[in-house]
BAFILUM-531418 format. One line per 2 residues: for each residue x, y, z of C-alpha. Coordinates in steps of 0.02 Angstrom, whole numbers. Layout:
<lumfis>
X,Y,Z | ...
</lumfis>
This chain:
<lumfis>
-252,-568,-1052 | -97,-605,-1143
66,-650,-1065 | 230,-551,-1112
369,-574,-1044 | 503,-413,-1035
653,-340,-963 | 745,-426,-796
882,-471,-884 | 1003,-470,-739
879,-591,-655 | 862,-704,-804
1066,-692,-865 | 1107,-724,-661
971,-879,-654 | 1064,-933,-811
1211,-943,-717 | 1150,-1046,-577
1084,-1171,-662 | 1233,-1192,-788
1351,-1220,-616 | 1214,-1378,-592
1288,-1463,-737 | 1406,-1580,-759
1562,-1545,-813 | 1544,-1672,-978
1700,-1661,-1079 | 1849,-1743,-1146
1922,-1815,-942 | 1749,-1869,-919
1729,-1969,-1094 | 1926,-2035,-1077
1924,-2088,-873 | 1758,-2079,-820
1812,-2134,-637 | 1927,-1976,-623
1795,-1850,-697 | 1646,-1931,-553
1782,-1905,-421 | 1831,-1732,-500
1664,-1699,-507 | 1616,-1745,-330
1759,-1667,-255 | 1697,-1502,-335
1524,-1516,-262 | 1575,-1504,-84
1668,-1314,-120 | 1493,-1240,-72
1348,-1318,15 | 1247,-1172,23
1076,-1180,-62 | 1042,-1058,-215
886,-955,-158 | 806,-800,-270
712,-690,-187 | 569,-594,-284
465,-457,-192 | 356,-318,-218
171,-263,-214 | 50,-326,-313
66,-322,-509 | 235,-300,-501
282,-446,-617 | 351,-551,-460
225,-705,-543 | 294,-667,-716
484,-672,-682 | 450,-847,-573
344,-916,-727 | 498,-850,-848
639,-944,-725 | 526,-1110,-741
513,-1071,-951 | 683,-1052,-970
738,-1199,-850 | 634,-1324,-970
696,-1227,-1137 | 891,-1181,-1143
904,-1339,-999 | 793,-1489,-1075
788,-1639,-990 | 923,-1550,-856
809,-1512,-706 | 639,-1546,-623
545,-1400,-628 | 388,-1388,-499
288,-1213,-444 | 195,-1199,-307
60,-1051,-302 | 8,-1048,-110
-154,-937,-184 | -186,-1118,-284
-143,-1238,-152 | -244,-1124,-12
-428,-1164,-117 | -370,-1337,-124
-299,-1384,48 | -432,-1317,193
-287,-1297,305 | -191,-1146,210
-395,-1068,184 | -393,-1003,368
-315,-827,368 | -136,-777,382
-112,-792,573 | -183,-959,582
-82,-1047,477 | 11,-1179,557
197,-1219,478 | 132,-1398,487
22,-1342,338 | 162,-1287,266
262,-1431,264 | 131,-1535,221
94,-1447,95 | 264,-1442,13
272,-1647,51 | 99,-1668,-57
161,-1564,-214 | 347,-1641,-232
309,-1826,-170 | 172,-1870,-293
220,-2030,-375 | 386,-2038,-270
319,-2059,-110 | 448,-2202,-58
588,-2056,-66 | 493,-1974,99
456,-2116,195 | 561,-2026,336
448,-1876,339 | 276,-1993,359
375,-2088,478 | 403,-1932,581
209,-1888,567 | 153,-2065,620
263,-2052,765 | 193,-1881,821
39,-1958,816 | 84,-2082,918
128,-1961,1033 | -16,-1854,1054
-114,-2029,1065 | 5,-2063,1232
-6,-1894,1297 | -216,-1898,1292
-201,-2078,1389 | -77,-1977,1536
-201,-1817,1536 | -358,-1965,1549
-280,-2064,1689 | -222,-1872,1786
-391,-1810,1769 | -372,-1664,1716
-211,-1624,1795 | -51,-1513,1732
-118,-1315,1757 | 66,-1280,1706
37,-1343,1526 | -103,-1228,1478
32,-1083,1445 | 114,-1195,1301
-68,-1267,1231 | -119,-1102,1213
37,-1009,1119 | 41,-1174,1010
227,-1156,1001 | 236,-1338,939
138,-1455,797 | 98,-1583,941
47,-1494,1075 | -68,-1392,946
-144,-1546,886 | -165,-1582,1060
-262,-1425,1095 | -413,-1508,1026
-419,-1670,1125 | -570,-1659,1263
-443,-1633,1425 | -370,-1497,1344
-520,-1407,1306 | -563,-1442,1497
-401,-1372,1536 | -382,-1219,1434
-574,-1175,1419 | -639,-1031,1274
-486,-937,1303 | -349,-898,1185
-220,-821,1286 | -47,-767,1268
96,-803,1375 | 295,-755,1396
399,-878,1284 | 518,-905,1430
345,-992,1524 | 316,-1077,1375
463,-1157,1355 | 458,-1205,1540
293,-1282,1497 | 353,-1373,1363
504,-1427,1467 | 383,-1506,1609
267,-1573,1473 | 409,-1666,1438
480,-1709,1575 | 288,-1774,1603
294,-1893,1494 | 475,-1956,1499
453,-2130,1557 | 305,-2152,1428
410,-2106,1271 | 552,-2175,1204
726,-2077,1167 | 700,-2059,989
506,-2010,1040 | 529,-1880,1166
678,-1789,1041 | 522,-1767,902
391,-1703,1050 | 519,-1578,1097
561,-1519,909 | 426,-1576,805
431,-1441,652 | 632,-1455,663
604,-1658,648 | 466,-1620,516
569,-1499,415 | 730,-1576,416
637,-1766,346 | 564,-1659,204
734,-1560,162 | 802,-1758,153
676,-1802,26 | 725,-1639,-71
899,-1697,-70 | 868,-1879,-128
761,-1808,-284 | 881,-1667,-339
1039,-1802,-309 | 972,-1891,-467
916,-1718,-558 | 933,-1546,-501
760,-1474,-446 | 692,-1296,-458
560,-1250,-338 | 479,-1092,-369
346,-1035,-203 | 246,-917,-256
120,-788,-177 | 225,-828,-38
126,-690,41 | 3,-828,78
104,-923,204 | 252,-803,273
202,-786,444 | 370,-798,557
332,-969,632 | 328,-1032,464
462,-942,354 | 577,-1007,505
533,-1203,467 | 525,-1173,296
730,-1103,312 | 757,-1274,417
695,-1376,239 | 792,-1259,124
972,-1308,233 | 920,-1492,229
883,-1489,42 | 1064,-1459,-9
1110,-1354,-135 | 1046,-1435,-295
891,-1394,-251 | 856,-1225,-329
724,-1121,-221 | 644,-953,-302
524,-874,-170 | 401,-733,-233
296,-619,-122 | 270,-452,-61
379,-442,102 | 559,-410,93
626,-553,173 | 802,-534,130
845,-398,276 | 814,-396,467
709,-296,568 | 628,-299,730
453,-333,713 | 355,-280,876
433,-406,1013 | 466,-515,869
643,-524,784 | 637,-571,608
803,-615,550 | 846,-593,355
902,-707,237 | 1067,-636,227
1093,-654,400 | 1054,-815,374
1117,-883,207 | 1295,-786,183
1320,-845,-10 | 1218,-912,-156
1063,-774,-114 | 1002,-662,-243
893,-527,-190 | 759,-433,-324
651,-308,-274 | 534,-313,-432
524,-123,-518 | 417,-38,-626
425,-12,-804 | 502,157,-876
433,218,-1021 | 524,128,-1131
455,-15,-1085 | 278,25,-1076
327,67,-1276 | 399,-87,-1299
261,-198,-1224 | 109,-117,-1316
228,-140,-1485 | 244,-336,-1440
181,-431,-1611 | 52,-513,-1489
5,-343,-1409 | 1,-246,-1589
-34,-92,-1522 | 100,49,-1543
114,204,-1441 | 170,362,-1485
307,448,-1358 | 166,538,-1285
40,412,-1271 | 189,296,-1217
225,425,-1051 | 29,462,-1017
24,269,-979 | 179,270,-872
129,409,-778 | -42,331,-744
-12,175,-724 | 151,221,-599
229,88,-710 | 147,-61,-615
161,-205,-757 | -11,-251,-721
-88,-85,-748 | 3,-76,-919
-61,-265,-953 | -228,-204,-914
-226,-51,-1019 | -156,-143,-1162
-295,-260,-1157 | -424,-114,-1177
-326,-62,-1334 | -321,-205,-1420
-515,-225,-1375 | -518,-52,-1484
-544,76,-1345 | -460,241,-1375
-306,278,-1253 | -393,455,-1209
-554,365,-1166 | -461,252,-1045
-336,365,-974 | -486,498,-951
-570,541,-777 | -733,459,-730
-887,574,-703 | -1014,568,-591
-1138,581,-722 | -1120,404,-802
-1208,252,-707 | -1080,127,-793
-914,105,-739 | -775,160,-837
-620,98,-941 | -533,199,-803
-613,158,-651 | -615,-29,-716
-416,-26,-705 | -433,56,-542
-535,-57,-469 | -442,-201,-515
-281,-143,-471 | -352,-92,-293
-393,-264,-287 | -248,-352,-323
-151,-241,-207 | -282,-292,-91
-312,-471,-114 | -268,-543,39
-319,-407,160 | -488,-515,187
-508,-455,381 | -621,-316,404
-512,-247,547 | -371,-242,426
-468,-162,281 | -527,-33,405
-362,47,441 | -316,32,261
-456,124,212 | -412,246,341
-234,288,302 | -286,292,102
-412,423,159 | -278,539,233
-182,665,160 | -21,654,243
30,529,395 | -66,598,566
-56,470,700 | -167,532,817
-280,576,668 | -255,394,636
-289,331,803 | -470,444,809
-520,347,662 | -488,177,694
-549,200,876 | -407,125,960
-312,176,1144 | -144,108,1075
-97,161,897 | 75,58,889
46,-146,928 | -106,-115,799
22,-51,647 | 147,-163,703
19,-326,674 | -50,-247,522
138,-231,456 | 184,-405,496
11,-453,397 | 28,-339,246
206,-293,172 | 105,-120,82
110,-48,242 | 269,54,292
316,107,473 | 440,254,450
503,334,613 | 354,372,700
252,386,545 | 130,269,475
90,265,301 | 50,144,142
142,103,7 | 145,248,-117
68,156,-247 | -73,55,-184
-120,219,-120 | -125,305,-263
-236,173,-333 | -329,159,-169
-393,343,-155 | -454,353,-338
-536,175,-300 | -639,237,-142
-660,389,-216 | -741,318,-373
-838,168,-304 | -841,179,-101
-861,363,-54 | -1019,405,-10
-1079,245,-18 | -974,132,120
-1025,110,277 | -840,113,331
-803,256,225 | -921,354,304
-885,295,482 | -709,331,469
-722,501,377 | -840,557,514
-726,524,657 | -596,596,578
-712,757,566 | -748,740,748
-598,730,785 | -516,867,687
-653,1014,698 | -651,1033,911
-438,1010,873 | -442,1165,756
-558,1249,845 | -445,1268,1008
-281,1298,884 | -378,1455,828
-425,1523,976 | -230,1579,1010
-246,1712,835 | -329,1848,831
-302,1895,691 | -378,1768,512
-235,1798,402 | -114,1721,528
-214,1551,530 | -121,1516,354
56,1547,439 | 38,1422,566
81,1248,490 | -39,1163,621
-167,1249,555 | -151,1263,360
-110,1062,371 | -269,1031,484
-404,1131,384 | -330,1047,220
-354,864,308 | -534,925,366
-573,1013,196 | -506,803,132
-645,729,258 | -791,847,223
-772,775,44 | -768,603,68
-921,627,209 | -1013,694,33
-962,816,-111 | -1119,952,-60
-1042,938,143 | -840,958,70
-905,1126,-41 | -992,1212,85
-834,1213,213 | -718,1242,79
-780,1389,-3 | -783,1512,139
-610,1475,154 | -564,1478,-22
-624,1667,10 | -528,1685,148
-356,1626,63 | -389,1723,-94
-354,1862,8 | -238,1793,140
-96,1661,38 | -114,1607,-124
-7,1487,-106 | -125,1376,9
-274,1416,-90 | -199,1309,-221
-178,1193,-101 | -339,1174,-56
-406,1174,-222 | -291,1036,-266
-391,945,-128 | -565,983,-206
-473,934,-382 | -454,762,-329
-637,720,-282 | -692,780,-451
-737,598,-534 | -910,633,-408
-938,770,-458 | -1087,829,-566
-1109,978,-695 | -1130,1126,-560
-974,1045,-466 | -863,1024,-606
-923,1226,-682 | -878,1285,-502
-721,1192,-477 | -655,1290,-669
-708,1441,-633 | -621,1438,-462
-463,1379,-551 | -432,1488,-682
-413,1647,-579 | -269,1556,-484
-138,1661,-584 | -13,1787,-469
47,1876,-625 | -101,1884,-736
-274,1975,-713 | -404,1916,-825
-548,2055,-802 | -669,1893,-886
-622,1754,-757 | -643,1876,-606
-802,1938,-652 | -853,1747,-656
-802,1696,-495 | -849,1850,-414
-1034,1797,-503 | -1000,1634,-418
-983,1669,-245 | -1095,1796,-242
-1230,1673,-306 | -1164,1564,-159
-1155,1689,-18 | -1354,1715,-60
-1379,1549,-26 | -1316,1559,124
-1141,1457,105 | -1043,1609,184
-1150,1640,347 | -1061,1600,508
-941,1695,628 | -837,1752,477
-973,1792,390 | -953,1978,381
-749,1951,355 | -779,1853,192
-931,1996,112 | -794,2121,149
-674,2019,60 | -795,1999,-85
-813,2177,-104 | -640,2210,-73
-601,2090,-243 | -731,2168,-329
-676,2347,-297 | -500,2280,-382
-569,2213,-535 | -658,2385,-554
-485,2465,-520 | -431,2350,-650
-554,2398,-787 | -499,2580,-729
-652,2632,-664 | -564,2715,-508
-736,2799,-417 | -841,2615,-426
-672,2544,-349 | -669,2696,-211
-843,2663,-176 | -837,2463,-151
-671,2524,-19 | -820,2648,72
-915,2488,83 | -778,2387,144
-754,2492,285 | -946,2565,329
-956,2348,373 | -919,2312,550
-752,2320,610 | -629,2201,522
-522,2094,648 | -377,2092,517
-247,2209,538 | -175,2153,371
-357,2166,301 | -375,2363,354
-177,2404,299 | -224,2319,126
-361,2410,134 | -279,2568,166
-164,2541,20 | -300,2513,-98
-365,2696,-62 | -189,2781,-97
-194,2674,-268 | -344,2723,-314
-320,2917,-251 | -150,2927,-360
-253,2867,-504 | -392,2977,-484
-292,3131,-448 | -184,3104,-601
-328,3084,-700 | -394,3246,-622
-242,3353,-683 | -239,3277,-848
-429,3342,-866 | -376,3499,-798
-214,3524,-916 | -348,3467,-1083
-469,3587,-1027 | -323,3700,-1001
-264,3671,-1174 | -415,3683,-1256
-440,3862,-1163 | -287,3934,-1247
-318,3878,-1424 | -490,3930,-1422
-404,4111,-1360 | -261,4096,-1468
</lumfis>
């Protein structure tokens, strides 16, 4: 895919300013009085000791990596030989270093530090001698602790909590020792941090006589010692030439423990290292995360912090991208707007569509809704799949994936329903844990939902490829239906008039939720549940009927020819102010056919058949066949008693309207006959 960089002008402008500020002021003073210039420059250097940090955040495909690469290019192109530039992509590093390829929650701070060290120390290992010395000391401490535990023959149960918690690098490593395994067993318990801190102090006290003062200091705060040693190495490198360090796909390693240690490195490295950190999470702002409190970078670094949420492309930028000489497939304003709407402005999606246009695929083909008649993947489905995969790239755990799928399948946030779908007793810790790992999970008040852009593409992805096929999707939809059906049945007992169902928000929304999950189960299952509701709402609540068809329409990519035809017939009769007799006749014919197939059978069959007769009477009325309309009203009346008072009132009104039309017709006929008689007699 062609790499083109557009927009982000403010970000680039600020980055240039920062790089320019780190350049030595070489002018007349420096040439004439180099000693004074050197003193002046050094004095100016002490004005601010805060490092420069650029935080780029946003969901997958929003251009974080592209902007980070642009920063690196800009430093090399516009400031040649002035900066050292290093880009560390944690996704690539994960594949290279096994210690990172263990899942987000299992990555240790020391693994993050070691990866940065290996990336920056190539060819200049001597500068990082202090870092290596701290590592060597920690290994020596481990050996001493191992010998002490062996001598005590398994004593020291008070140290088990800290070993389980794994708060320190050295103690985490100790867990692998045979004596520690015996002490801990196979469990992975969690304890209060106060107990853990106490265990650290106790263990340090135990080793006091075996360790030197320097060893005890390192043993008590191993992460800090390693981080500061690494930071001092970076400071030494940047003293020779400022360093630009880009950490890309930071979400791979951004758990709280790791991020805290990285900040130690940043502070120790000094202001001549420019940090650009690109990831999905907003690191700038503080927030509470379950029992932990995330202290944002704004609170940690008071100045020289530049925070940029990655926004979507505008329609103008979409046009600019397609017209770029490297792409060269210009769009009309209308086509650009269509791309903007479908892509939601996500640069990654725009790039995929542009690549397809370069291959000669027509825009209408790319953006058209997929068809159930196709066996191969349509261009639109390919875009949806690739975009969803990008969003979910790091959602590898099946438990997490199930929760994300469940939220995507829901029509609206409903924590009780989500709890039933996931089969958990307490939803809050589950979701807060998920939020900690994935920034596209949003906790708003008491509601839990997905980021809008992920939700939109993931719903299409599930409908196109997984609905009806994936055991996970089927399990989630079955659980949702099993939860919703009895709940709705209980609520409906409160009402005797069917018309009132649609006036109750909880029932009206619950019915739409259930329709959606029936379609997730199977298209025909969805239709068989939706058709009776369509008939009811046709008579009682046309606004709700529109919402119903909106839910059904969302699944049309899975429809066969009959389902598509049925949807078209249903949708054509939704107008409020116009009555198209042909559309009404097609609709009544379709519903009559479905009724004969048993789709309207059930407790409300009589009422549903009465509604169809009533609507047929209205069709005759519009066609001015008033006697036929009157006969249909009689058929409705002769059915078993209708429970809806509103229905009975409407039937009475229909009788009155028909009677009025018939009386007018009779009067007109009488007037016509009288006029004819007078002409004959006259």
